[in-house]
VEXDREN-2710 file (C-alpha; in Angstrom, 1 decimal):
% VEXDREN-2710
k/r/px/py/pz
1/UNK/27.6/-1.4/10.7
2/UNK/24.6/-1.0/8.7
3/UNK/26.6/0.7/5.9
4/UNK/29.2/-2.1/5.9
5/UNK/26.8/-5.0/5.7
6/UNK/25.2/-3.8/2.5
7/UNK/28.1/-2.1/0.6
8/UNK/28.9/-5.1/-1.6
9/UNK/25.2/-5.5/-2.4
10/UNK/24.8/-1.9/-3.4
11/UNK/27.9/-2.1/-5.6
12/UNK/26.3/-4.9/-7.6
13/UNK/28.0/-7.9/-5.9
14/UNK/24.9/-9.7/-4.8
15/UNK/24.7/-13.0/-6.7
16/UNK/22.5/-16.2/-6.7
17/UNK/23.2/-18.8/-4.2
18/UNK/24.7/-21.3/-6.7
19/UNK/27.3/-18.7/-7.9
20/UNK/28.0/-17.7/-4.2
21/UNK/29.2/-21.2/-3.5
22/UNK/31.5/-21.1/-6.6
23/UNK/33.0/-17.8/-5.4
24/UNK/33.6/-19.2/-2.0
25/UNK/35.6/-22.2/-3.4
26/UNK/37.9/-19.8/-5.1
27/UNK/38.3/-17.3/-2.4
28/UNK/40.8/-17.5/0.5
29/UNK/39.3/-19.2/3.6
30/UNK/39.7/-16.1/5.6
31/UNK/37.6/-13.8/3.2
32/UNK/34.7/-12.2/4.8
33/UNK/31.1/-13.0/3.4
34/UNK/28.6/-10.3/3.0
35/UNK/25.2/-11.8/4.2
36/UNK/22.3/-11.3/2.0
37/UNK/19.9/-8.7/3.5
38/UNK/16.7/-9.5/5.5
39/UNK/13.7/-7.9/4.1
40/UNK/10.7/-6.3/5.8
41/UNK/7.7/-4.9/3.9
42/UNK/5.1/-3.0/5.7
43/UNK/1.9/-1.9/4.3
44/UNK/-0.6/0.5/5.8
45/UNK/-4.3/0.3/4.8
46/UNK/-6.0/3.5/3.4
47/UNK/-3.3/5.6/5.0
48/UNK/-3.4/9.3/3.8
49/UNK/-0.4/10.8/2.1
50/UNK/0.3/13.2/4.9
51/UNK/-0.8/11.3/8.0
52/UNK/2.6/10.4/9.3
53/UNK/5.1/13.1/10.6
54/UNK/7.8/12.5/8.2
55/UNK/5.1/13.4/5.4
56/UNK/3.8/16.4/7.0
57/UNK/1.3/15.0/9.5
58/UNK/0.5/15.9/13.1
59/UNK/-0.2/12.4/14.3
60/UNK/2.4/10.8/16.5
61/UNK/4.6/8.5/14.5
62/UNK/8.0/8.5/15.8
63/UNK/8.9/5.1/14.7
64/UNK/7.9/5.4/11.2
65/UNK/9.4/9.0/11.1
66/UNK/12.7/7.6/12.2
67/UNK/12.8/5.1/9.5
68/UNK/11.6/7.5/6.7
69/UNK/14.1/10.2/7.6
70/UNK/17.0/7.8/7.8
71/UNK/16.0/6.1/4.5
72/UNK/14.7/7.6/1.2
73/UNK/11.2/9.2/1.2
74/UNK/9.5/8.4/-2.1
75/UNK/7.1/11.3/-3.1
76/UNK/6.5/9.8/-6.5
77/UNK/5.5/6.2/-5.5
78/UNK/2.1/4.9/-6.8
79/UNK/-0.2/2.2/-6.0
80/UNK/-3.6/1.1/-7.6
81/UNK/-6.7/3.1/-6.5
82/UNK/-7.7/0.5/-4.0
83/UNK/-6.3/-2.3/-1.9
84/UNK/-6.6/-5.7/-3.4
85/UNK/-5.4/-4.6/-6.8
86/UNK/-2.4/-3.1/-5.2
87/UNK/-1.6/-6.1/-3.1
88/UNK/-1.8/-8.2/-6.3
89/UNK/0.7/-5.9/-8.1
90/UNK/3.1/-5.6/-5.1
91/UNK/3.5/-9.4/-4.6
92/UNK/3.4/-10.3/-8.4
93/UNK/5.3/-7.5/-9.9
94/UNK/2.8/-7.3/-12.8
95/UNK/-0.5/-5.4/-13.6
96/UNK/-3.5/-6.2/-11.4
97/UNK/-5.5/-7.2/-14.5
98/UNK/-2.9/-10.0/-15.1
99/UNK/-2.7/-10.9/-11.5
100/UNK/-6.3/-11.7/-11.0
101/UNK/-7.5/-8.5/-9.5
102/UNK/-8.7/-6.5/-12.5
103/UNK/-11.4/-5.4/-10.1
104/UNK/-12.1/-5.8/-6.5
105/UNK/-14.0/-9.1/-6.1
106/UNK/-16.6/-7.2/-4.1
107/UNK/-17.2/-4.8/-7.0
108/UNK/-17.2/-6.9/-10.2
109/UNK/-19.5/-5.6/-12.9
110/UNK/-21.7/-8.3/-14.6
111/UNK/-19.4/-8.6/-17.6
112/UNK/-16.3/-9.1/-15.6
113/UNK/-17.4/-12.1/-13.4
114/UNK/-15.7/-15.3/-14.4
115/UNK/-13.4/-13.6/-16.9
116/UNK/-9.6/-14.1/-17.1
117/UNK/-7.8/-11.4/-15.0
118/UNK/-11.0/-11.0/-12.7
119/UNK/-10.7/-14.2/-10.7
120/UNK/-10.5/-12.4/-7.3
121/UNK/-7.4/-14.4/-6.4
122/UNK/-3.8/-14.8/-7.6
123/UNK/-3.9/-17.2/-10.6
124/UNK/-1.6/-20.1/-11.2
125/UNK/0.6/-18.2/-13.6
126/UNK/1.6/-15.7/-11.1
127/UNK/4.7/-16.2/-8.9
128/UNK/4.7/-14.2/-5.8
129/UNK/7.5/-12.3/-4.1
130/UNK/7.3/-14.8/-1.3
131/UNK/7.6/-17.8/-3.7
132/UNK/10.7/-16.3/-5.3
133/UNK/12.4/-15.4/-2.1
134/UNK/11.6/-18.7/-0.4
135/UNK/13.2/-20.4/-3.5
136/UNK/16.3/-18.3/-2.9
137/UNK/16.6/-19.6/0.5
138/UNK/14.7/-17.0/2.6
139/UNK/12.4/-17.9/5.6
140/UNK/9.1/-16.2/4.6
141/UNK/6.3/-15.0/6.9
142/UNK/3.4/-12.6/7.0
143/UNK/1.0/-11.2/9.3
144/UNK/-2.2/-9.1/8.5
145/UNK/-4.4/-8.5/5.6
146/UNK/-4.3/-10.6/2.7
147/UNK/-7.4/-9.7/0.6
148/UNK/-6.3/-12.0/-2.4
149/UNK/-8.7/-14.8/-2.2
150/UNK/-11.1/-16.5/0.2
151/UNK/-10.4/-20.2/-0.3
152/UNK/-7.9/-22.3/1.5
153/UNK/-5.9/-22.6/-1.8
154/UNK/-5.7/-18.9/-2.0
155/UNK/-4.1/-18.4/1.4
156/UNK/-0.6/-17.1/1.9
157/UNK/0.4/-20.5/2.9
158/UNK/-0.1/-21.6/-0.7
159/UNK/1.7/-18.5/-2.1
160/UNK/5.2/-19.0/-0.7
161/UNK/4.9/-18.1/3.0
162/UNK/6.3/-20.5/5.5
163/UNK/4.4/-18.9/8.3
164/UNK/1.2/-16.8/8.0
165/UNK/-1.5/-15.2/10.0
166/UNK/-4.0/-13.5/7.8
167/UNK/-7.3/-11.8/7.4
168/UNK/-8.8/-13.1/4.2
169/UNK/-11.1/-10.2/3.5
170/UNK/-10.5/-6.5/2.9
171/UNK/-11.5/-5.3/6.4
172/UNK/-13.5/-6.0/9.4
173/UNK/-13.8/-5.2/13.1
174/UNK/-10.3/-4.4/14.5
175/UNK/-11.5/-6.1/17.6
176/UNK/-12.3/-9.4/15.8
177/UNK/-15.9/-9.1/16.9
178/UNK/-17.3/-10.0/13.5
179/UNK/-15.3/-13.4/13.3
180/UNK/-17.3/-15.7/10.9
181/UNK/-19.2/-18.3/12.9
182/UNK/-20.8/-20.3/10.0
183/UNK/-20.1/-20.1/6.2
184/UNK/-21.9/-17.3/4.5
185/UNK/-22.7/-15.3/7.6
186/UNK/-20.9/-12.3/6.3
187/UNK/-18.3/-12.4/8.9
188/UNK/-14.5/-12.0/8.6
189/UNK/-12.2/-15.0/8.1
190/UNK/-8.8/-15.4/9.7
191/UNK/-6.3/-18.2/8.7
192/UNK/-3.1/-19.3/10.3
193/UNK/-0.6/-21.3/8.3
194/UNK/-3.4/-22.3/6.0
195/UNK/-5.9/-23.3/8.7
196/UNK/-9.1/-21.3/9.2
197/UNK/-9.5/-20.0/12.8
198/UNK/-12.5/-20.5/14.9
199/UNK/-11.4/-18.1/17.7
200/UNK/-8.8/-15.2/18.0
201/UNK/-6.3/-14.4/20.6
202/UNK/-7.6/-12.9/23.8
203/UNK/-7.6/-9.0/23.9
204/UNK/-7.3/-9.1/20.0
205/UNK/-6.8/-5.6/18.5
206/UNK/-5.6/-5.9/14.8
207/UNK/-2.4/-3.8/14.9
208/UNK/-1.2/-5.4/18.1
209/UNK/-2.1/-8.8/16.9
210/UNK/-0.4/-8.6/13.6
211/UNK/2.9/-7.1/15.1
212/UNK/2.8/-9.8/17.8
213/UNK/2.3/-12.7/15.4
214/UNK/5.1/-11.4/13.2
215/UNK/7.5/-11.2/16.2
216/UNK/6.5/-14.9/17.1
217/UNK/7.1/-15.9/13.4
218/UNK/10.6/-14.3/13.5
219/UNK/11.4/-16.1/16.7
220/UNK/10.4/-19.4/15.2
221/UNK/12.1/-18.8/11.8
222/UNK/15.5/-20.5/10.9
223/UNK/18.2/-18.1/11.9
224/UNK/20.5/-19.7/9.4
225/UNK/18.3/-18.1/6.7
226/UNK/17.7/-14.4/5.8
227/UNK/14.0/-13.5/6.3
228/UNK/11.3/-11.9/4.3
229/UNK/8.6/-10.5/6.5
230/UNK/5.3/-9.1/5.1
231/UNK/3.5/-7.0/7.8
232/UNK/0.1/-5.8/6.3
233/UNK/-1.9/-3.7/8.9
234/UNK/-5.7/-3.0/8.4
235/UNK/-5.2/0.4/10.2
236/UNK/-6.5/2.9/9.5
237/UNK/-9.0/1.3/7.2
238/UNK/-12.6/1.6/8.5
239/UNK/-14.3/0.9/10.8
240/UNK/-12.8/3.5/12.8
241/UNK/-11.8/1.7/16.0
242/UNK/-9.1/2.3/18.6
243/UNK/-8.5/1.8/22.4
244/UNK/-9.8/4.7/24.6
245/UNK/-6.4/5.8/25.8
246/UNK/-5.2/6.4/22.3
247/UNK/-8.3/8.3/21.3
248/UNK/-7.9/10.5/24.3
249/UNK/-4.6/11.7/23.2
250/UNK/-6.2/13.5/20.1
251/UNK/-9.2/14.9/21.9
252/UNK/-10.0/18.4/20.5
253/UNK/-7.1/18.4/17.9
254/UNK/-9.4/18.5/14.9
255/UNK/-12.2/20.8/16.2
256/UNK/-11.4/23.5/13.6
257/UNK/-12.2/21.0/10.6
258/UNK/-10.8/19.2/7.7
259/UNK/-10.1/22.5/5.6
260/UNK/-8.0/23.8/8.4
261/UNK/-6.1/20.6/8.6
262/UNK/-5.6/20.6/4.9
263/UNK/-3.9/24.0/5.0
264/UNK/-1.7/23.0/7.9
265/UNK/-0.6/19.7/6.3
266/UNK/0.0/21.4/3.0
267/UNK/2.1/24.0/4.5
268/UNK/4.2/21.4/6.3
269/UNK/4.6/19.3/3.1
270/UNK/6.1/22.5/1.5
271/UNK/8.4/23.2/4.5
272/UNK/9.8/19.7/4.3
273/UNK/10.3/19.8/0.7
274/UNK/8.0/16.9/-0.2
275/UNK/5.9/19.3/-2.6
276/UNK/7.0/22.3/-4.5
277/UNK/6.7/25.6/-2.5
278/UNK/4.7/27.0/-5.3
279/UNK/2.3/24.1/-5.8
280/UNK/-1.4/24.8/-6.7
281/UNK/-3.4/22.4/-4.7
282/UNK/-6.6/20.9/-6.4
283/UNK/-9.9/22.3/-5.0
284/UNK/-11.7/20.2/-2.3
285/UNK/-14.6/18.4/-3.9
286/UNK/-17.5/17.8/-1.5
287/UNK/-21.3/17.3/-1.9
288/UNK/-23.3/20.4/-1.4
289/UNK/-23.8/21.4/2.2
290/UNK/-20.8/19.3/3.5
291/UNK/-18.0/21.9/3.8
292/UNK/-17.1/22.6/7.4
293/UNK/-18.8/26.0/7.5
294/UNK/-22.0/24.4/6.3
295/UNK/-22.1/21.8/9.1
296/UNK/-24.1/22.2/12.3
297/UNK/-22.2/22.3/15.6
298/UNK/-23.5/18.6/16.2
299/UNK/-22.1/17.4/13.0
300/UNK/-18.9/19.2/13.4
301/UNK/-18.5/17.4/16.8
302/UNK/-19.3/14.1/15.2
303/UNK/-16.8/14.6/12.4
304/UNK/-14.0/15.7/14.7
305/UNK/-14.6/12.5/16.8
306/UNK/-14.1/10.4/13.8
307/UNK/-10.9/12.0/13.0
308/UNK/-9.6/11.7/16.5
309/UNK/-10.3/7.9/16.3
310/UNK/-8.5/7.7/12.9
311/UNK/-5.5/9.5/14.4
312/UNK/-5.4/7.1/17.3
313/UNK/-5.3/4.2/14.8
314/UNK/-2.4/5.6/12.9
315/UNK/-0.6/6.2/16.3
316/UNK/-1.3/2.7/17.5
317/UNK/0.0/1.2/14.2
318/UNK/3.2/3.2/14.5
319/UNK/3.8/1.8/18.1
320/UNK/3.5/-1.7/16.7
321/UNK/5.9/-0.9/14.0
322/UNK/8.3/0.2/16.9
323/UNK/7.7/-3.2/18.5
324/UNK/9.0/-5.0/15.4
325/UNK/11.9/-2.8/15.0
326/UNK/12.8/-3.1/18.7
327/UNK/12.8/-6.8/18.3
328/UNK/15.1/-6.8/15.2
329/UNK/17.6/-4.7/17.2
330/UNK/17.4/-6.9/20.2
331/UNK/18.0/-10.0/18.0
332/UNK/20.8/-8.3/15.9
333/UNK/19.0/-8.5/12.7
334/UNK/18.1/-4.9/12.2
335/UNK/21.4/-3.7/10.8
336/UNK/21.1/-5.9/7.8
337/UNK/17.4/-5.5/7.0
338/UNK/16.0/-3.6/4.0
339/UNK/12.6/-1.9/5.2
340/UNK/10.0/-0.8/2.7
341/UNK/6.9/1.1/3.9
342/UNK/4.0/2.0/1.7
343/UNK/0.3/2.7/1.7
344/UNK/-2.0/0.6/-0.4
345/UNK/-3.9/3.5/-2.1
346/UNK/-4.9/7.1/-1.3
347/UNK/-6.8/8.1/1.7
348/UNK/-10.4/6.6/1.9
349/UNK/-13.0/9.2/1.3
350/UNK/-16.1/6.9/0.6
351/UNK/-19.3/7.3/2.5
352/UNK/-20.0/3.7/3.5
353/UNK/-23.8/4.4/3.8
354/UNK/-23.9/4.8/-0.1
355/UNK/-21.8/1.8/-1.0
356/UNK/-24.4/-0.9/-2.2
357/UNK/-22.7/-3.9/-0.8
358/UNK/-25.0/-6.0/1.6
359/UNK/-22.3/-7.0/4.0
360/UNK/-21.2/-3.5/4.5
361/UNK/-24.9/-2.1/4.9
362/UNK/-25.7/-4.9/7.4
363/UNK/-22.8/-3.9/9.6
364/UNK/-23.5/-0.2/9.5
365/UNK/-27.1/-0.8/10.3
366/UNK/-26.3/-3.0/13.3
367/UNK/-23.6/-0.5/14.7
368/UNK/-23.9/2.0/17.6
369/UNK/-22.5/5.1/15.9
370/UNK/-23.3/7.5/18.5
371/UNK/-20.7/10.1/18.8
372/UNK/-19.2/8.9/22.2
373/UNK/-19.3/5.2/21.2
374/UNK/-17.4/5.7/17.9
375/UNK/-14.1/3.9/18.2
376/UNK/-15.4/0.9/20.2
377/UNK/-16.0/-2.6/19.1
378/UNK/-19.7/-2.0/18.6
379/UNK/-19.2/1.1/16.3
380/UNK/-18.7/1.0/12.5
381/UNK/-17.9/4.4/11.3
382/UNK/-15.7/6.1/8.6
383/UNK/-14.5/9.7/8.2
384/UNK/-15.5/10.8/4.7
385/UNK/-14.2/12.9/1.7
386/UNK/-13.4/16.1/3.9
387/UNK/-10.7/14.4/6.0
388/UNK/-9.4/12.3/3.1
389/UNK/-8.9/15.4/1.1
390/UNK/-7.0/17.0/3.9
391/UNK/-4.7/14.0/3.7
392/UNK/-4.2/13.8/-0.1
393/UNK/-3.5/17.5/-0.6
394/UNK/-2.4/19.0/-3.1
395/UNK/-3.6/16.1/-5.1
396/UNK/-6.9/15.6/-6.8
397/UNK/-9.6/13.3/-4.9
398/UNK/-8.8/10.1/-3.1
399/UNK/-9.1/6.2/-2.9
400/UNK/-11.0/4.7/-5.9
401/UNK/-9.8/7.3/-8.4
402/UNK/-6.9/7.1/-11.0
403/UNK/-6.1/10.7/-10.1
404/UNK/-2.9/11.4/-8.0
405/UNK/-5.0/11.6/-4.9
406/UNK/-6.2/8.0/-5.3
407/UNK/-2.8/6.5/-6.4
408/UNK/0.1/8.6/-5.0
409/UNK/0.9/7.1/-1.6
410/UNK/3.3/7.7/1.4
411/UNK/6.3/5.4/0.9
412/UNK/9.9/5.1/1.9
413/UNK/12.8/2.6/1.7
414/UNK/15.3/2.2/4.4
415/UNK/18.1/0.3/2.7
416/UNK/21.4/-0.2/4.3
417/UNK/24.2/1.5/2.7
418/UNK/22.1/3.2/0.0
419/UNK/23.8/6.1/-1.6
420/UNK/20.5/7.9/-2.0
421/UNK/19.0/9.2/1.2
422/UNK/16.6/12.0/2.0
423/UNK/13.7/12.7/-0.5
424/UNK/13.3/11.3/-3.9
425/UNK/10.8/12.7/-6.4
426/UNK/11.2/10.0/-9.1
427/UNK/8.2/8.1/-10.4
428/UNK/7.7/4.5/-9.2
429/UNK/5.1/1.8/-8.8
430/UNK/4.3/-1.0/-6.5
431/UNK/5.2/-3.3/-9.5
432/UNK/8.7/-2.3/-8.9
433/UNK/8.9/-4.0/-5.4
434/UNK/9.4/-7.6/-6.8
435/UNK/12.3/-6.8/-9.1
436/UNK/13.9/-4.6/-6.6
437/UNK/13.7/-7.0/-3.6
438/UNK/14.4/-10.1/-5.6
439/UNK/17.5/-8.4/-7.1
440/UNK/18.6/-7.5/-3.6
441/UNK/18.3/-11.1/-2.5
442/UNK/20.6/-12.2/-5.4
443/UNK/17.9/-13.6/-7.7
444/UNK/16.8/-13.0/-11.2
445/UNK/13.3/-11.7/-11.7
446/UNK/13.2/-11.6/-15.7
447/UNK/11.5/-13.9/-18.1
448/UNK/8.2/-15.5/-18.8
449/UNK/9.0/-18.9/-17.2
450/UNK/9.6/-19.9/-13.6
451/UNK/10.9/-23.4/-13.2
452/UNK/9.1/-25.4/-15.8
453/UNK/6.0/-23.4/-16.1
454/UNK/4.9/-20.2/-18.1
455/UNK/4.2/-17.3/-15.8
456/UNK/3.2/-13.6/-16.0
457/UNK/6.4/-11.6/-16.8
458/UNK/7.4/-8.9/-14.3
459/UNK/6.3/-5.5/-15.5
460/UNK/8.0/-3.4/-12.8
461/UNK/11.5/-2.2/-12.7
462/UNK/14.3/-2.6/-10.2
463/UNK/15.2/0.4/-8.1
464/UNK/18.7/-0.9/-7.2
465/UNK/20.5/1.0/-10.1
466/UNK/18.7/4.3/-8.8
467/UNK/19.5/3.6/-5.3
468/UNK/23.3/3.0/-5.9
469/UNK/23.4/6.3/-7.8
470/UNK/24.1/4.4/-11.1
471/UNK/20.8/5.7/-12.7
472/UNK/19.2/9.1/-12.6
473/UNK/15.6/7.6/-12.5
474/UNK/13.7/4.3/-12.1
475/UNK/11.4/4.5/-15.2
476/UNK/12.4/5.7/-18.6
477/UNK/10.5/9.0/-19.6
478/UNK/9.5/7.2/-22.7
479/UNK/7.7/4.3/-20.9
480/UNK/4.0/4.5/-20.8
481/UNK/2.4/2.9/-17.6
482/UNK/-1.3/2.6/-17.8
483/UNK/-3.9/1.7/-15.0
484/UNK/-7.7/1.2/-14.8
485/UNK/-10.2/0.5/-12.0
486/UNK/-14.0/1.0/-12.0
487/UNK/-13.8/2.2/-15.6
488/UNK/-11.7/5.1/-14.5
489/UNK/-8.4/5.1/-16.6
490/UNK/-5.0/6.8/-16.6
491/UNK/-1.8/6.6/-18.4
492/UNK/1.7/8.1/-17.4
493/UNK/4.6/8.8/-19.5
494/UNK/7.4/10.8/-18.0
495/UNK/5.9/14.0/-16.4
496/UNK/2.7/13.7/-18.6
497/UNK/-0.5/12.1/-17.4
498/UNK/-3.8/11.5/-19.1
499/UNK/-6.9/10.7/-16.9
500/UNK/-10.4/9.6/-17.8
501/UNK/-12.9/9.3/-14.8
502/UNK/-15.7/8.0/-17.1
503/UNK/-16.6/11.3/-18.9
504/UNK/-13.6/12.6/-20.9
505/UNK/-9.8/12.5/-21.2
506/UNK/-7.8/15.1/-19.3
507/UNK/-4.1/15.9/-19.7
508/UNK/-1.7/17.2/-17.0
509/UNK/2.0/18.0/-16.8
510/UNK/2.7/16.8/-13.3
511/UNK/6.2/18.4/-13.0
512/UNK/4.4/21.8/-13.4
513/UNK/1.0/20.9/-11.9
514/UNK/1.2/18.1/-9.4
515/UNK/-2.2/19.0/-8.2
516/UNK/-3.8/18.2/-11.6
517/UNK/-5.5/21.6/-11.7
518/UNK/-4.8/22.7/-15.3
519/UNK/-6.2/20.5/-18.1
520/UNK/-3.9/20.8/-21.1
521/UNK/-6.0/18.6/-23.4
522/UNK/-7.1/21.4/-25.7
523/UNK/-3.6/22.9/-26.0
524/UNK/-1.7/19.6/-26.5
525/UNK/-4.1/17.5/-28.6
526/UNK/-1.2/15.5/-30.3
527/UNK/0.3/14.5/-27.0
528/UNK/-3.2/13.6/-25.6
529/UNK/-3.8/11.4/-28.8
530/UNK/-0.5/9.7/-28.3
531/UNK/-1.2/8.9/-24.6
532/UNK/-4.7/7.6/-25.4
533/UNK/-3.2/5.3/-27.9
534/UNK/-0.6/4.1/-25.3
535/UNK/-3.5/3.5/-22.8
536/UNK/-5.3/1.3/-25.6
537/UNK/-2.1/-0.7/-26.1
538/UNK/-1.9/-1.2/-22.3
539/UNK/-5.6/-2.2/-22.2
540/UNK/-5.1/-5.0/-24.8
541/UNK/-1.9/-6.2/-23.3
542/UNK/-3.3/-6.7/-19.9
543/UNK/-6.9/-7.7/-20.8
544/UNK/-8.7/-4.9/-19.3
545/UNK/-12.5/-5.4/-19.5
546/UNK/-14.3/-2.1/-19.1
547/UNK/-17.3/-2.4/-16.7
548/UNK/-20.7/-2.7/-18.1
549/UNK/-22.4/-0.9/-15.2
550/UNK/-21.3/2.2/-13.5
551/UNK/-19.0/2.0/-10.5
552/UNK/-20.7/1.8/-7.1
553/UNK/-17.3/3.0/-5.3
554/UNK/-16.8/5.4/-3.7
END
């Protein structure tokens, strides 16, 4: 059934609604009509590359694993180094510097404040995926993290979503205990259908609530329309919090430390064919005295507890994905639903105690982070660079960096009838989501106008030719794709990547060295010069403003 429903779509038959009505007038009255697909996009927050089972992890994630193994696992899919820039790219199809999130609003440098491309919200010349799909006749809905502006006019309700339940900020208590009571109190803000909430549902826990709200929205949506659902978890983003019964499931599993976990996961990635068998992993980078062997028994127990809670959060998120999938199956909509899953950046390795953001510091100081209390609503903990690099191996570093560890994310697409299944190593970016899904819905995503207004053109590329088998890759090996955040730069062209973390340019061939362990800058000076020039063109095209002060993150 799932293959039949999308066969015409993948063959290129999908057409805009106006053309569809014309074809019906010419077709015999008995001709079957292939329905347009439903679309479900799921985003995990700060999920590590190898956290779920289908990507080498030991955490219990049967629902995500089933979707990933039935669909196409994308080992070369890339996001921005942090969350709000990624979300702006995913929903707009263009670069984050053109979509208002040239930097995270919490981290603006003095020279970036008030500048075009650094609004901290989606500007008027951006058309969202929800806008485009709603105009194509889709019922649109979202539940979860928004992080694309705090004002009422920035809410999902103003950006194409018929129904929405959203956390405006980048994170907060998963139990909702820090809900804002008065303006400026540093608390979190939730909105429902454009109205700010003064209370949250009883027994609120983020992953449970977001899945539950999305199921409610699906139930209220017009069944005569296909749907676009955007489910954006805040798990497993800090603070590390999970129900006690979920934490208990992982008790003792991480007592041998993050370096041992890194070895196990890397071996599993190789066995699954997700990384080359002979890959050289980048060395773990940790502050002096913070390797597992250097830690006292007390610090080891504390670190292991944090990873247990983190694993419980991923486990709980997976079960809530299962709730949504079960609902789609019960209501007969699963077979014709495209499901895209992605993380928003690499694993989070930051030490929050070192991030100079007052709201964070106030929450950390007020928290009860005694070991036995970590995971409760009164704790506010994170897990640090050791566990993060266990999850990003074999890549270099983690969230906040333009290296592979910061931008290569666990992702998969379960597309009905796709000719490509299994594992794909082709390069892609979150900017590709808009053209791929708009094309799947029968729409046109090209051009610098939308309706009667000028808009930012989509910079991504549709995956449909690749998924049908008509194309060997998504992006041309000649295409240069740049990125920047916190003054850290990178540019990718085919298998080659140049990276500058604020000190100097390095050059890597990712086909031979996915771990970014061998700097070829001295050996290939002409290639590096060409890539730097490509980044310079990218920076001018997108209006990058290099920060006037050093990054405070991570």
